[in-house]
C-alpha positions as CSV (number, residue, x, y, z in Angstrom):
1,M,0.2,0.0,0.0
2,N,3.1,2.5,0.5
3,A,5.2,1.6,-2.3
4,P,2.9,3.4,-4.7
5,Q,2.2,6.4,-2.7
6,F,6.2,6.5,-2.3
7,G,6.7,6.2,-5.8
8,S,4.2,9.2,-6.3
9,R,6.1,11.5,-3.9
10,W,9.4,10.4,-5.1
11,Q,8.5,11.7,-8.7
12,A,7.0,14.8,-7.5
13,G,10.1,15.5,-5.5
14,A,12.1,14.8,-8.8
15,G,9.5,17.2,-10.8
16,Q,10.4,20.0,-8.5
17,M,13.9,19.6,-8.5
18,D,14.0,19.7,-12.5
19,R,11.4,22.6,-12.4
20,A,14.1,24.5,-9.8
21,L,16.7,23.5,-12.1
22,Y,15.4,24.8,-15.0
23,D,14.6,28.1,-13.5
24,E,17.7,28.6,-12.2
25,G,19.1,28.0,-15.7
26,L,16.4,30.6,-17.1
27,R,16.9,33.3,-14.4
28,R,20.8,33.0,-15.6
29,H,20.2,33.0,-18.9
30,M,17.9,36.3,-18.7
31,L,20.7,37.9,-16.2
32,R,23.5,37.1,-19.1
33,V,21.0,39.0,-21.8
34,Y,20.5,41.9,-19.7
35,N,24.0,41.9,-18.9
36,Y,25.3,42.0,-22.5
37,M,22.3,44.7,-23.3
38,G,23.3,47.0,-20.2
39,L,27.0,46.6,-21.2
40,G,25.9,47.7,-24.7
41,L,24.1,50.6,-23.6
42,V,26.9,51.9,-21.2
43,M,29.8,51.7,-24.4
44,T,27.1,53.3,-26.8
45,G,26.5,56.2,-23.8
46,L,30.2,56.7,-23.8
47,V,31.2,57.0,-27.1
48,A,28.1,59.2,-27.7
49,F,29.0,61.3,-25.0
50,I,32.8,61.6,-25.6
51,V,32.2,62.2,-29.4
52,G,29.7,64.5,-29.3
53,T,31.1,66.9,-26.6
54,T,34.6,66.7,-28.6
55,P,34.7,69.1,-31.1
56,A,37.8,67.4,-32.8
57,L,36.0,64.3,-33.0
58,Y,32.6,65.7,-34.1
59,V,33.3,68.6,-36.6
60,P,35.3,65.8,-38.8
61,I,32.2,63.4,-38.9
62,F,29.0,65.8,-38.7
63,S,30.2,68.4,-40.9
64,T,31.1,66.2,-43.4
65,P,29.7,63.2,-45.7
66,L,31.0,61.1,-43.5
67,K,27.9,61.9,-41.2
68,W,25.9,59.8,-43.6
69,V,28.3,56.6,-43.3
70,V,28.1,56.8,-39.6
71,M,24.2,57.1,-39.2
72,L,23.7,54.1,-41.9
73,A,26.1,51.9,-40.6
74,P,24.1,50.5,-37.6
75,I,21.5,49.1,-40.4
76,G,24.3,47.4,-41.9
77,F,25.7,45.8,-38.7
78,V,22.0,44.7,-37.8
79,L,21.5,43.2,-41.2
80,F,24.7,41.3,-41.2
81,F,24.1,40.0,-37.8
82,S,20.9,38.7,-38.5
83,F,22.1,36.8,-41.1
84,R,25.3,35.7,-39.9
85,L,24.5,35.0,-36.7
86,H,23.6,31.0,-37.0
87,S,27.2,30.7,-39.0
88,M,29.2,32.7,-36.3
89,S,30.9,31.7,-33.0
90,A,29.9,32.9,-29.7
91,A,32.9,34.9,-29.4
92,G,32.2,36.4,-32.8
93,A,28.6,37.2,-32.2
94,Q,29.9,38.9,-29.0
95,A,32.6,40.9,-30.6
96,L,30.3,42.1,-33.4
97,F,27.7,43.0,-30.7
98,W,30.1,45.1,-29.0
99,T,31.5,46.8,-32.1
100,F,28.0,47.4,-33.1
101,C,27.4,49.2,-29.6
102,A,30.1,51.5,-30.4
103,V,29.3,52.1,-34.0
104,M,25.6,53.3,-32.3
105,G,27.5,55.6,-30.0
106,L,28.9,57.2,-33.0
107,S,25.5,57.7,-34.6
108,L,23.9,59.0,-31.6
109,A,26.6,61.6,-30.8
110,S,24.8,64.2,-32.8
111,V,21.9,64.1,-30.0
112,F,24.4,66.0,-27.8
113,L,24.7,69.0,-30.5
114,V,20.9,68.9,-30.7
115,F,19.4,68.4,-27.4
116,T,20.6,69.6,-23.7
117,G,22.0,67.4,-21.4
118,T,19.3,68.0,-18.9
119,S,16.5,66.7,-21.4
120,I,18.7,63.6,-22.5
121,A,19.6,62.6,-19.1
122,R,15.6,62.8,-18.3
123,T,14.3,61.1,-21.4
124,F,16.9,58.4,-20.6
125,F,15.5,57.4,-17.0
126,I,11.8,57.8,-18.7
127,A,12.8,55.5,-21.7
128,A,14.4,53.0,-18.8
129,A,11.4,53.1,-16.8
130,M,9.0,52.3,-19.8
131,F,11.5,49.6,-21.2
132,G,11.9,47.8,-17.6
133,A,8.0,47.7,-16.8
134,T,6.9,45.9,-20.3
135,S,10.2,43.6,-20.1
136,L,9.0,42.6,-16.6
137,Y,5.5,42.1,-17.9
138,G,6.7,40.4,-20.9
139,Y,8.8,38.2,-18.3
140,T,6.2,37.0,-16.2
141,T,2.8,37.5,-18.2
142,K,1.4,34.3,-18.9
143,R,-0.6,35.4,-21.8
144,D,0.9,34.2,-25.1
145,L,2.0,37.5,-26.9
146,S,2.9,36.1,-30.1
147,Q,-0.4,36.6,-31.3
148,F,0.6,40.6,-31.5
149,G,3.7,39.8,-33.0
150,S,2.5,40.1,-37.1
151,F,0.8,43.4,-36.1
152,L,4.0,44.9,-34.2
153,I,6.1,43.8,-37.1
154,M,3.6,45.6,-39.7
155,G,3.6,48.5,-37.1
156,L,7.5,48.7,-37.2
157,I,7.5,48.5,-41.0
158,G,4.8,51.4,-41.2
159,V,6.8,53.5,-38.9
160,V,10.3,52.8,-40.8
161,I,8.5,53.9,-44.1
162,A,6.9,57.1,-42.8
163,S,10.2,57.8,-41.2
164,I,11.6,57.7,-44.6
165,V,9.3,59.8,-46.6
166,N,9.7,62.4,-43.6
167,I,12.8,63.0,-44.3
168,F,12.0,64.5,-47.7
169,L,8.6,66.0,-46.5
170,G,10.1,67.6,-43.2
171,S,6.7,67.8,-41.5
172,T,6.3,68.3,-38.0
173,A,2.9,66.7,-37.6
174,L,4.1,63.6,-39.3
175,Q,7.2,63.2,-37.4
176,F,4.9,63.7,-34.2
177,A,2.9,60.8,-35.1
178,V,6.0,58.7,-35.9
179,S,7.3,59.4,-32.6
180,V,3.8,58.3,-30.7
181,I,3.2,55.4,-32.6
182,G,6.8,54.1,-32.7
183,V,7.0,54.5,-28.8
184,L,3.9,52.4,-28.8
185,V,5.4,49.8,-31.6
186,F,8.7,49.4,-29.5
187,V,7.1,49.1,-25.9
188,G,5.1,46.4,-27.5
189,L,7.9,44.8,-29.1
190,T,9.9,44.9,-25.9
191,A,7.3,42.9,-24.2
192,W,7.1,40.4,-27.2
193,D,10.7,39.9,-27.8
194,T,11.4,39.1,-23.6
195,Q,8.8,36.7,-23.7
196,S,10.3,35.0,-26.9
197,I,13.8,35.0,-25.4
198,K,12.2,33.1,-22.4
199,E,10.5,30.6,-24.6
200,Q,13.9,30.2,-26.9
201,Y,15.6,29.0,-23.8
202,A,12.8,26.4,-23.0
203,E,13.7,24.7,-26.2
204,G,17.0,23.3,-25.0
205,H,20.4,24.3,-26.2
206,D,24.4,23.6,-25.8
207,S,26.2,26.2,-24.0
208,E,27.7,27.6,-27.4
209,S,24.1,28.3,-28.6
210,L,22.6,29.3,-25.4
211,Q,25.7,32.3,-25.5
212,K,24.4,33.4,-28.9
213,L,21.1,33.5,-27.8
214,A,21.8,35.9,-25.1
215,V,23.7,38.0,-27.5
216,S,20.9,37.9,-29.9
217,G,18.3,38.9,-27.1
218,A,20.3,41.4,-25.9
219,M,20.7,42.8,-29.4
220,S,16.7,42.7,-29.8
221,L,16.1,44.5,-26.2
222,Y,19.1,46.9,-27.2
223,L,17.5,48.1,-30.4
224,N,14.1,48.5,-28.6
225,F,15.5,50.4,-25.7
226,I,17.6,52.8,-28.2
227,N,14.3,53.1,-30.3
228,I,12.2,54.3,-27.6
229,F,14.9,56.6,-26.4
230,Q,14.9,58.5,-29.6
231,L,11.7,58.8,-30.3
232,L,11.1,60.1,-26.7
233,L,13.8,62.4,-27.3
234,Q,12.1,64.0,-30.3
235,L,8.8,64.2,-28.6
236,T,10.1,65.5,-25.1
237,G,13.6,66.5,-25.5
238,Q,14.5,70.1,-25.1
239,R,16.6,71.6,-27.8
240,E,19.8,73.7,-27.5
241,E,19.3,77.3,-28.4
């Protein structure tokens, strides 16, 4: 009579142990993702600040056609990273990520020429609060956010197209609309990407693959944060006189 009960208790205990090991592994994986992202933002911020406040550095860049190379280079990095991630080693993916963060810093250096330091700092903390709240929601919610994926991607495409069109139109109203809609889209993508990163870990991978997944996840969240920050800066940033 006691044998089946003992077996059931043993199986339940083993299941709890497996769940605890899984949860601990997931926690370490997500911590690695956020660490990569955080260090990437630090690198971007330092490069942007140093270049944006040093005339000897920003004048040769932003007063010449070189500025277009600096501004468009991050797009090339993202495309290269997306297509080549699976064929790269974990070390190669990390090296590309750090290089991308530095290049993004060069691209963002111009914000120090346009906006006041106070408004940049204020916008950064607002963006950090929005990002943190939505990423936490994506991590903890039991709701399946994948159903919103196609809608968010369509919104992202629309924001990109409208932004390109507005380069030629220079419409303040269109820029305002793009900024508002863009913030909503990237906030949604933050929650969606966070849940996706969590689910990808559940699929089971070796240590090399997990390392690349962490870098890939950090890249996705990093891009969401950068875009939220830039769009909020367009909405609330105080321009230099």
